[in-house]
All heavy atoms as an XYZ file, in Angstrom:
736
protein
N       0.850     -1.167      0.000
C       0.000      0.000      0.000
C       0.900      1.236      0.000
O       1.768      1.371      0.853
C      -0.914     -0.014      1.231
C      -1.847      1.152      1.307
S      -2.916      1.170      2.759
C      -4.079     -0.094      2.347
N       0.654      2.118     -0.926
C       1.448      3.333     -1.003
C       1.028      4.310      0.098
O      -0.059      4.176      0.665
C       1.263      3.999     -2.378
O      -0.090      4.405     -2.514
C       1.636      3.049     -3.510
N       1.884      5.283      0.400
C       1.507      6.252      1.448
C       0.261      7.067      1.099
O      -0.509      7.435      1.988
C       2.736      7.158      1.554
C       3.864      6.332      1.063
C       3.289      5.418      0.021
N       0.042      7.331     -0.176
C      -1.153      8.092     -0.563
C      -2.404      7.259     -0.322
O      -3.408      7.758      0.208
C      -1.042      8.536     -2.027
C       0.081      9.552     -2.176
C      -2.348      9.120     -2.527
C       0.362      9.955     -3.593
N      -2.363      5.980     -0.679
C      -3.512      5.107     -0.426
C      -3.754      4.951      1.064
O      -4.902      4.914      1.515
C      -3.287      3.744     -1.065
C      -3.329      3.761     -2.562
C      -2.934      2.418     -3.139
O      -2.333      1.580     -2.472
N      -3.270      2.206     -4.411
N      -2.674      4.862      1.834
C      -2.814      4.753      3.284
C      -3.447      6.008      3.868
O      -4.285      5.924      4.770
C      -1.455      4.490      3.933
C      -1.512      4.453      5.426
C      -2.074      3.363      6.072
C      -1.031      5.501      6.177
C      -2.151      3.317      7.446
C      -1.101      5.475      7.548
C      -1.656      4.388      8.185
N      -3.062      7.159      3.353
C      -3.603      8.420      3.856
C      -5.100      8.521      3.615
O      -5.867      8.848      4.526
C      -2.890      9.605      3.183
O      -1.490      9.502      3.438
C      -3.410     10.928      3.692
N      -5.535      8.203      2.396
C      -6.961      8.336      2.099
C      -7.790      7.242      2.753
O      -8.923      7.487      3.170
C      -7.191      8.379      0.596
C      -6.661      9.630     -0.018
C      -5.720      9.581     -1.014
C      -7.086     10.860      0.434
C      -5.217     10.736     -1.563
C      -6.593     12.026     -0.109
C      -5.653     11.961     -1.107
N      -7.241      6.050      2.889
C      -7.996      5.012      3.598
C      -8.075      5.322      5.086
O      -9.106      5.067      5.711
C      -7.375      3.639      3.360
O      -6.071      3.592      3.880
N      -7.017      5.902      5.655
C      -7.083      6.239      7.078
C      -8.021      7.416      7.336
O      -8.698      7.443      8.370
C      -5.690      6.541      7.620
O      -5.148      7.674      7.000
N      -8.102      8.383      6.401
C      -9.072      9.464      6.597
C     -10.501      8.952      6.497
O     -11.374      9.400      7.240
C      -8.858     10.602      5.582
O      -8.904     10.066      4.269
C      -7.554     11.316      5.816
N     -10.737      8.003      5.611
C     -12.073      7.413      5.527
C     -12.405      6.642      6.802
O     -13.509      6.758      7.337
C     -12.170      6.493      4.312
C     -13.532      5.915      4.109
C     -14.526      6.668      3.521
C     -13.825      4.628      4.513
C     -15.794      6.149      3.347
C     -15.082      4.091      4.345
C     -16.072      4.861      3.752
N     -11.450      5.870      7.316
C     -11.677      5.095      8.540
C     -11.871      6.017      9.741
O     -12.707      5.743     10.617
C     -10.513      4.099      8.764
C     -10.488      3.066      7.648
C     -10.586      3.424     10.112
C     -11.714      2.187      7.569
N     -11.130      7.129      9.792
C     -11.318      8.082     10.892
C     -12.699      8.738     10.832
O     -13.340      8.945     11.869
C     -10.237      9.148     10.855
C      -8.874      8.732     11.403
C      -7.854      9.828     11.181
C      -8.980      8.395     12.864
N     -13.166      9.057      9.638
C     -14.516      9.600      9.513
C     -15.571      8.589      9.914
O     -16.563      8.922     10.556
N     -15.354      7.326      9.539
C     -16.293      6.267      9.907
C     -16.285      6.031     11.413
O     -17.343      5.832     12.024
C     -15.937      4.986      9.153
C     -16.902      3.825      9.255
C     -18.242      4.188      8.663
C     -16.322      2.616      8.558
N     -15.098      6.070     12.023
C     -15.014      5.896     13.473
C     -15.656      7.064     14.205
O     -16.327      6.878     15.226
C     -13.560      5.743     13.895
N     -15.473      8.275     13.685
C     -16.124      9.431     14.291
C     -17.628      9.349     14.185
O     -18.359      9.749     15.090
N     -18.105      8.824     13.075
C     -19.549      8.663     12.899
C     -20.100      7.579     13.820
O     -21.198      7.709     14.359
C     -19.853      8.324     11.446
C     -21.312      8.218     11.031
C     -22.005      9.553     11.204
C     -21.414      7.752      9.605
N     -19.325      6.540     14.036
C     -19.807      5.430     14.864
C     -19.720      5.711     16.357
O     -20.608      5.320     17.117
C     -19.010      4.170     14.529
N     -18.665      6.399     16.795
C     -18.426      6.533     18.231
C     -18.736      7.904     18.806
O     -18.851      8.039     20.020
C     -16.971      6.187     18.556
C     -16.610      4.773     18.214
C     -15.548      4.506     17.376
C     -17.346      3.712     18.717
C     -15.211      3.206     17.053
C     -17.025      2.414     18.388
C     -15.951      2.161     17.559
N     -18.851      8.919     17.982
C     -19.072     10.272     18.493
C     -20.389     10.810     17.941
O     -20.421     11.694     17.103
C     -17.910     11.174     18.086
C     -17.956     12.527     18.728
N     -17.815     12.714     20.081
C     -18.143     13.754     18.196
C     -17.906     13.991     20.348
N     -18.108     14.652     19.219
N     -21.469     10.255     18.423
C     -22.797     10.608     17.919
C     -23.560     11.440     18.929
O     -24.648     11.107     19.337
C     -23.578      9.353     17.590
C     -23.018      8.553     16.465
C     -23.870      7.373     16.207
N     -23.886      6.516     17.405
C     -24.429      5.339     17.472
N     -25.036      4.851     16.433
N     -24.393      4.642     18.576
N     -23.009     12.560     19.351
C     -23.739     13.389     20.308
C     -24.596     14.422     19.592
O     -25.736     14.642     19.969
C     -22.777     14.095     21.270
O     -21.838     14.840     20.515
C     -22.048     13.087     22.134
N     -24.050     15.053     18.569
C     -24.781     16.087     17.844
C     -24.942     15.680     16.388
O     -24.111     14.991     15.821
C     -24.045     17.422     17.916
C     -23.987     17.995     19.289
N     -25.032     18.682     19.847
C     -23.007     17.971     20.224
C     -24.705     19.063     21.063
N     -23.483     18.646     21.319
N     -26.025     16.144     15.796
C     -26.277     15.865     14.383
C     -25.252     16.559     13.494
O     -24.839     16.005     12.469
C     -27.694     16.311     14.017
C     -28.180     16.032     12.611
C     -28.171     14.543     12.318
C     -29.566     16.591     12.408
N     -24.785     17.724     13.899
C     -23.795     18.440     13.111
C     -22.475     17.692     13.051
O     -21.834     17.634     12.000
C     -23.588     19.847     13.677
C     -22.655     20.757     12.898
C     -23.202     20.978     11.497
C     -22.471     22.066     13.613
N     -22.047     17.067     14.143
C     -20.800     16.296     14.119
C     -20.943     15.049     13.248
O     -19.993     14.665     12.564
C     -20.375     15.906     15.538
O     -21.317     15.041     16.116
N     -22.124     14.445     13.230
C     -22.345     13.302     12.341
C     -22.304     13.722     10.884
O     -21.738     13.025     10.038
C     -23.680     12.638     12.672
N     -22.873     14.883     10.571
C     -22.836     15.385      9.198
C     -21.419     15.741      8.764
O     -21.033     15.502      7.614
C     -23.754     16.602      9.059
C     -25.249     16.335      9.126
C     -26.012     17.643      9.111
C     -25.686     15.435      8.010
N     -20.626     16.288      9.675
C     -19.231     16.601      9.346
C     -18.418     15.342      9.108
O     -17.544     15.312      8.228
C     -18.608     17.439     10.451
C     -19.028     18.902     10.475
C     -18.462     19.601     11.696
C     -18.581     19.596      9.221
N     -18.688     14.283      9.861
C     -17.997     13.010      9.627
C     -18.376     12.432      8.263
O     -17.514     11.912      7.535
C     -18.320     12.015     10.729
S     -17.573     12.419     12.303
N     -19.643     12.524      7.904
C     -20.071     12.071      6.576
C     -19.414     12.872      5.461
O     -19.010     12.311      4.438
C     -21.591     12.166      6.453
C     -22.393     11.054      7.108
C     -23.877     11.378      7.007
C     -22.106      9.736      6.451
N     -19.283     14.175      5.653
C     -18.642     15.006      4.637
C     -17.157     14.679      4.516
O     -16.610     14.687      3.414
C     -18.830     16.486      4.958
C     -20.184     16.997      4.611
C     -20.525     16.824      3.150
O     -19.727     17.185      2.285
O     -21.615     16.312      2.881
N     -16.510     14.404      5.630
C     -15.105     14.006      5.567
C     -14.915     12.699      4.827
O     -13.954     12.539      4.050
N     -15.831     11.764      5.049
C     -15.763     10.489      4.328
C     -15.971     10.688      2.837
O     -15.253     10.106      2.011
C     -16.814      9.528      4.894
C     -16.511      9.024      6.275
S     -17.881      8.173      7.048
C     -18.268      6.927      5.873
N     -16.939     11.513      2.467
C     -17.207     11.740      1.053
C     -16.062     12.482      0.374
O     -15.715     12.186     -0.771
C     -18.511     12.520      0.885
C     -19.743     11.729      1.255
S     -19.953     10.256      0.273
C     -20.524     10.943     -1.240
N     -15.438     13.436      1.060
C     -14.315     14.149      0.461
C     -13.096     13.256      0.288
O     -12.368     13.369     -0.698
C     -13.970     15.379      1.295
C     -14.923     16.541      1.149
C     -14.542     17.675      2.089
C     -14.955     17.039     -0.274
N     -12.864     12.358      1.245
C     -11.745     11.428      1.078
C     -12.004     10.470     -0.082
O     -11.081     10.152     -0.847
C     -11.483     10.655      2.370
O     -12.533      9.759      2.635
N     -13.246     10.038     -0.242
C     -13.579      9.205     -1.402
C     -13.427      9.961     -2.712
O     -12.941      9.407     -3.704
C     -15.014      8.682     -1.281
C     -15.247      7.517     -0.347
C     -16.723      7.205     -0.285
C     -14.467      6.317     -0.786
N     -13.807     11.236     -2.721
C     -13.678     12.045     -3.937
C     -12.219     12.217     -4.341
O     -11.858     12.031     -5.508
C     -14.345     13.400     -3.734
C     -14.034     14.388     -4.817
C     -14.577     14.240     -6.075
C     -13.188     15.457     -4.573
C     -14.287     15.137     -7.087
C     -12.901     16.360     -5.576
C     -13.454     16.197     -6.829
N     -11.373     12.551     -3.383
C      -9.960     12.766     -3.703
C      -9.297     11.458     -4.107
O      -8.501     11.424     -5.053
C      -9.249     13.430     -2.510
C      -9.795     14.830     -2.299
C      -7.745     13.492     -2.734
C      -9.298     15.498     -1.052
N      -9.626     10.377     -3.428
C      -9.046      9.083     -3.792
C      -9.497      8.639     -5.177
O      -8.684      8.136     -5.969
C      -9.435      8.037     -2.752
N     -10.749      8.843     -5.503
C     -11.252      8.466     -6.830
C     -10.652      9.348     -7.916
O     -10.344      8.865     -9.013
C     -12.777      8.550     -6.842
C     -13.511      7.921     -8.011
C     -13.208      6.436     -8.082
C     -14.995      8.140     -7.865
N     -10.451     10.630     -7.611
C      -9.822     11.528     -8.582
C      -8.375     11.128     -8.842
O      -7.933     11.086     -9.993
C      -9.869     12.962     -8.074
O     -11.180     13.388     -7.917
N      -7.647     10.840     -7.785
C      -6.252     10.436     -7.964
C      -6.141      9.076     -8.639
O      -5.205      8.836     -9.406
C      -5.534     10.423     -6.620
C      -5.238     11.789     -6.026
C      -4.600     11.646     -4.668
C      -4.375     12.608     -6.943
N      -7.092      8.208     -8.379
C      -7.066      6.888     -9.012
C      -7.291      6.997    -10.515
O      -6.613      6.332    -11.304
C      -8.121      6.003     -8.369
C      -8.188      4.629     -8.932
C      -7.249      3.652     -8.818
C      -9.261      4.076     -9.690
N      -7.672      2.527     -9.459
C      -8.905      2.757    -10.010
C     -10.482      4.564    -10.127
C      -9.729      1.933    -10.746
C     -11.299      3.740    -10.852
C     -10.915      2.441    -11.157
N      -8.223      7.844    -10.918
C      -8.470      8.001    -12.353
C      -7.322      8.732    -13.036
O      -7.023      8.475    -14.204
C      -9.785      8.714    -12.600
O      -9.730     10.036    -12.112
N      -6.648      9.642    -12.333
C      -5.481     10.306    -12.905
C      -4.271      9.374    -12.986
O      -3.469      9.463    -13.915
C      -5.111     11.537    -12.085
C      -5.990     12.757    -12.257
C      -5.574     13.848    -11.293
C      -5.928     13.256    -13.679
N      -4.156      8.494    -12.016
C      -3.013      7.588    -11.972
C      -3.044      6.591    -13.129
O      -2.008      6.280    -13.714
C      -2.995      6.845    -10.640
C      -1.816      5.923    -10.462
C      -1.885      5.228     -9.112
O      -2.882      5.312     -8.401
N      -0.819      4.546     -8.763
N      -4.205      6.103    -13.464
C      -4.318      5.103    -14.517
C      -4.594      5.712    -15.891
O      -4.733      4.980    -16.868
C      -5.400      4.082    -14.176
C      -5.013      3.194    -13.045
C      -5.769      3.178    -11.887
C      -3.904      2.375    -13.113
C      -5.423      2.364    -10.834
C      -3.547      1.561    -12.070
C      -4.307      1.559    -10.924
N      -4.693      7.034    -15.970
C      -4.956      7.740    -17.225
C      -6.164      7.173    -17.965
O      -6.157      7.010    -19.183
C      -3.733      7.720    -18.141
C      -2.597      8.529    -17.596
O      -2.831      9.526    -16.916
N      -1.375      8.102    -17.867
N      -7.176      6.851    -17.217
C      -8.375      6.274    -17.833
C      -9.407      7.366    -18.065
O      -9.736      8.139    -17.168
C      -8.959      5.183    -16.938
O      -9.381      5.729    -15.726
N      -9.893      7.429    -19.277
C     -10.948      8.397    -19.583
C     -12.324      7.831    -19.300
O     -13.297      8.571    -19.301
C     -10.862      8.806    -21.066
O     -10.980      7.638    -21.876
C      -9.552      9.517    -21.360
N     -12.399      6.538    -19.050
C     -13.702      5.930    -18.760
C     -14.239      6.369    -17.403
O     -15.439      6.503    -17.230
C     -13.589      4.406    -18.786
C     -13.222      3.890    -20.152
O     -13.468      4.542    -21.150
N     -12.610      2.713    -20.183
N     -13.342      6.573    -16.444
C     -13.767      6.922    -15.090
C     -13.563      8.394    -14.778
O     -13.570      8.782    -13.621
C     -13.000      6.087    -14.068
C     -13.236      4.622    -14.191
C     -12.214      3.773    -14.571
C     -14.483      4.087    -13.947
C     -12.429      2.420    -14.702
C     -14.708      2.736    -14.073
C     -13.681      1.901    -14.444
N     -13.382      9.226    -15.778
C     -13.107     10.637    -15.513
C     -14.339     11.387    -15.008
O     -14.205     12.403    -14.330
C     -12.556     11.307    -16.760
O     -13.518     11.257    -17.789
N     -15.514     10.916    -15.318
C     -16.732     11.595    -14.864
C     -17.191     11.119    -13.497
O     -18.017     11.781    -12.858
C     -17.850     11.384    -15.874
N     -16.685     10.016    -13.015
C     -17.167      9.479    -11.741
C     -16.813     10.343    -10.532
O     -17.630     10.434     -9.612
C     -16.690      8.040    -11.553
O     -15.298      7.979    -11.589
N     -15.642     11.007    -10.463
C     -15.437     11.910     -9.318
C     -16.412     13.080     -9.289
O     -16.862     13.484     -8.215
C     -13.999     12.402     -9.488
C     -13.341     11.397    -10.309
C     -14.392     10.846    -11.207
N     -16.756     13.604    -10.461
C     -17.711     14.711    -10.487
C     -19.114     14.242    -10.099
O     -19.869     14.979     -9.454
C     -17.733     15.351    -11.870
C     -16.413     15.998    -12.241
S     -15.826     17.158    -10.998
C     -16.973     18.470    -11.200
N     -19.461     13.026    -10.473
C     -20.751     12.464    -10.076
C     -20.799     12.258     -8.567
O     -21.811     12.559     -7.918
C     -20.988     11.150    -10.813
C     -22.329     10.479    -10.629
C     -23.431     11.347    -11.215
C     -22.330      9.118    -11.272
N     -19.700     11.773     -7.999
C     -19.626     11.594     -6.554
C     -19.698     12.930     -5.840
O     -20.352     13.046     -4.793
C     -18.335     10.856     -6.180
C     -18.135     10.569     -4.700
C     -19.092      9.476     -4.251
C     -16.716     10.190     -4.422
N     -19.070     13.957     -6.390
C     -19.117     15.284     -5.786
C     -20.526     15.871     -5.850
O     -20.971     16.542     -4.917
C     -18.121     16.204     -6.483
C     -17.822     17.522     -5.805
C     -17.208     17.286     -4.438
C     -16.901     18.338     -6.662
N     -21.248     15.598     -6.930
C     -22.625     16.073     -7.039
C     -23.522     15.379     -6.012
O     -24.357     16.029     -5.361
C     -23.151     15.823     -8.443
N     -23.355     14.067     -5.847
C     -24.131     13.357     -4.827
C     -23.764     13.822     -3.427
O     -24.618     13.890     -2.538
C     -23.936     11.848     -4.948
C     -24.707     11.232     -6.064
C     -24.115     10.302     -6.898
C     -26.019     11.571     -6.303
C     -24.818      9.733     -7.935
C     -26.738     11.004     -7.336
C     -26.128     10.082     -8.160
N     -22.503     14.158     -3.222
C     -22.067     14.649     -1.921
C     -22.697     16.006     -1.613
O     -23.071     16.277     -0.474
C     -20.546     14.758     -1.899
O     -20.106     15.316     -0.702
N     -22.809     16.853     -2.623
C     -23.450     18.157     -2.420
C     -24.939     17.986     -2.115
O     -25.482     18.696     -1.258
C     -23.249     19.028     -3.652
N     -25.591     17.061     -2.789
C     -27.013     16.786     -2.498
C     -27.186     16.231     -1.095
O     -28.133     16.591     -0.381
C     -27.575     15.821     -3.522
S     -27.687     16.500     -5.169
N     -26.272     15.375     -0.677
C     -26.324     14.806      0.670
C     -26.111     15.885      1.716
O     -26.770     15.891      2.761
C     -25.264     13.703      0.783
C     -25.146     13.069      2.131
C     -23.940     13.573      2.892
O     -22.963     14.000      2.267
O     -24.008     13.520      4.129
N     -25.208     16.812      1.447
C     -24.955     17.901      2.392
C     -26.165     18.825      2.494
O     -26.522     19.268      3.591
C     -23.724     18.689      1.957
N     -26.800     19.109      1.371
C     -27.989     19.950      1.402
C     -29.137     19.309      2.159
O     -29.834     19.973      2.941
N     -29.339     18.018      1.939
C     -30.399     17.313      2.663
C     -30.076     17.219      4.155
O     -30.974     17.370      5.004
C     -30.591     15.918      2.077
N     -28.820     17.012      4.477
C     -28.426     16.948      5.880
C     -28.601     18.271      6.594
O     -29.059     18.312      7.740
N     -28.248     19.369      5.929
C     -28.442     20.683      6.551
C     -29.919     21.036      6.680
O     -30.326     21.684      7.648
C     -27.705     21.746      5.753
C     -26.188     21.712      5.897
C     -25.555     22.753      5.004
C     -25.781     21.917      7.333
N     -30.729     20.598      5.733
C     -32.169     20.822      5.855
C     -32.739     20.047      7.044
O     -33.580     20.572      7.789
C     -32.869     20.414      4.570
N     -32.273     18.820      7.232
C     -32.706     18.052      8.409
C     -32.214     18.679      9.704
O     -32.919     18.662     10.721
C     -32.201     16.616      8.304
C     -32.936     15.714      7.341
C     -32.216     14.378      7.221
C     -34.358     15.501      7.806
N     -31.016     19.229      9.678
C     -30.473     19.885     10.863
C     -31.297     21.104     11.231
O     -31.632     21.310     12.413
C     -29.017     20.283     10.619
C     -28.322     21.033     11.745
C     -28.099     20.108     12.925
C     -27.023     21.609     11.267
N     -31.680     21.918     10.267
C     -32.492     23.102     10.531
C     -33.881     22.698     11.010
O     -34.414     23.279     11.963
C     -32.560     23.991      9.273
C     -33.617     25.062      9.402
C     -31.206     24.610      8.992
N     -34.472     21.687     10.385
C     -35.802     21.237     10.801
C     -35.776     20.655     12.212
O     -36.690     20.905     13.016
C     -36.329     20.200      9.815
N     -34.737     19.929     12.545
C     -34.609     19.362     13.890
C     -34.385     20.451     14.922
O     -34.959     20.407     16.020
C     -33.441     18.352     13.919
O     -33.670     17.356     12.939
C     -33.307     17.703     15.268
N     -33.559     21.426     14.595
C     -33.309     22.515     15.541
C     -34.551     23.360     15.755
O     -34.783     23.860     16.861
C     -32.159     23.376     15.038
N     -35.376     23.502     14.731
C     -36.611     24.287     14.898
C     -37.652     23.542     15.711
O     -38.350     24.142     16.536
C     -37.195     24.642     13.538
C     -36.476     25.752     12.861
C     -37.166     26.136     11.585
N     -36.443     27.194     10.914
C     -36.739     27.632      9.716
N     -37.757     27.116      9.052
N     -36.027     28.591      9.171
N     -37.795     22.251     15.495
C     -38.853     21.520     16.202
C     -38.451     21.112     17.611
O     -39.272     21.161     18.516
C     -39.255     20.265     15.415
O     -38.106     19.446     15.219
C     -39.880     20.631     14.087
N     -37.185     20.697     17.797
C     -36.756     20.191     19.097
C     -35.922     21.192     19.887
O     -35.685     20.969     21.075
C     -35.959     18.900     18.928
C     -36.767     17.788     18.349
N     -37.771     17.149     19.052
C     -36.725     17.188     17.136
C     -38.311     16.208     18.295
N     -37.696     16.221     17.115
N     -35.432     22.232     19.253
C     -34.653     23.239     19.956
C     -33.185     22.890     20.112
O     -32.425     23.700     20.615
N     -32.761     21.728     19.683
C     -31.369     21.307     19.800
C     -31.067     20.287     18.712
O     -31.976     19.758     18.079
C     -31.082     20.704     21.186
O     -29.700     20.399     21.286
C     -31.907     19.456     21.439
N     -29.770     20.056     18.516
C     -29.382     19.044     17.530
C     -28.777     17.816     18.199
O     -28.157     16.998     17.543
C     -28.421     19.625     16.498
C     -27.057     19.926     17.069
O     -26.966     20.177     18.280
O     -26.095     19.921     16.291
N     -28.981     17.685     19.500
C     -28.467     16.499     20.197
C     -29.263     15.274     19.779
O     -30.487     15.276     19.771
C     -28.554     16.684     21.702
C     -27.560     17.701     22.220
C     -27.536     17.748     23.724
N     -27.245     16.457     24.328
C     -26.019     16.002     24.578
N     -24.991     16.731     24.249
N     -25.836     14.840     25.144
N     -28.555     14.228     19.421
C     -29.224     13.033     18.922
C     -29.897     12.227     20.031
O     -30.824     11.475     19.767
C     -28.217     12.155     18.167
C     -27.687     12.753     16.871
C     -26.643     11.847     16.276
C     -28.817     12.973     15.895
N     -29.451     12.392     21.285
C     -30.083     11.658     22.387
C     -31.453     12.221     22.720
O     -32.283     11.508     23.293
C     -29.191     11.687     23.631
C     -28.039     10.730     23.578
C     -26.850     11.298     22.796
O     -26.793     12.502     22.549
N     -25.925     10.449     22.417
N     -31.689     13.494     22.413
C     -32.992     14.077     22.739
C     -34.049     13.789     21.688
O     -35.219     14.121     21.883
C     -32.841     15.594     22.922
O     -32.503     16.182     21.688
N     -33.663     13.196     20.570
C     -34.630     12.896     19.515
C     -35.292     11.547     19.770
O     -34.639     10.569     20.106
C     -33.936     12.851     18.151
C     -33.288     14.138     17.685
C     -32.609     13.900     16.360
C     -34.304     15.238     17.573
N     -36.584     11.512     19.613
C     -37.333     10.267     19.703
C     -37.903     10.001     18.311
O     -38.821     10.697     17.872
C     -38.443     10.349     20.744
C     -39.102      9.026     20.976
O     -38.715      8.019     20.402
N     -40.100      9.015     21.845
N     -37.344      9.042     17.621
C     -37.752      8.793     16.239
C     -39.109      8.103     16.144
O     -39.717      8.100     15.075
C     -36.693      7.960     15.537
C     -35.334      8.642     15.398
C     -34.352      7.701     14.713
C     -35.449      9.913     14.599
N     -39.586      7.529     17.214
C     -40.874      6.860     17.181
C     -42.035      7.829     17.399
O     -43.185      7.497     17.169
C     -40.925      5.762     18.243
C     -39.910      4.628     18.057
C     -40.005      3.652     19.210
C     -40.138      3.927     16.743
N     -41.723      9.034     17.847
C     -42.750     10.040     18.095
C     -42.818     10.992     16.921
O     -41.810     11.408     16.386
C     -42.392     10.791     19.366
C     -43.409     11.816     19.783
C     -42.939     12.561     21.029
O     -41.802     12.411     21.445
N     -43.826     13.330     21.607
N     -44.024     11.356     16.502
C     -44.167     12.292     15.374
C     -43.899     13.705     15.785
O     -44.159     14.134     16.817
C     -45.579     12.194     14.792
S     -45.871     10.615     14.004
């Protein structure tokens, strides 16, 4: 494994660990998801540049577009949660209650 591959895989694993173990606020969970998506974007971009393949040249931009949509939906949920519950703490949310 090259140092570049190790760097991007470790950033993805750190984002996943932050998402799994540090779930106090919705904003911190969204930031962990964004870190994971950005590490995937950079790794996919470098992978397509490394192999000089034109077949996969559009896939990083597609991933970036999905990441932007995910961020927009996450921020909309964050605003809606903060308005209805007054906080973004995940322990105070009851998903079974309307």
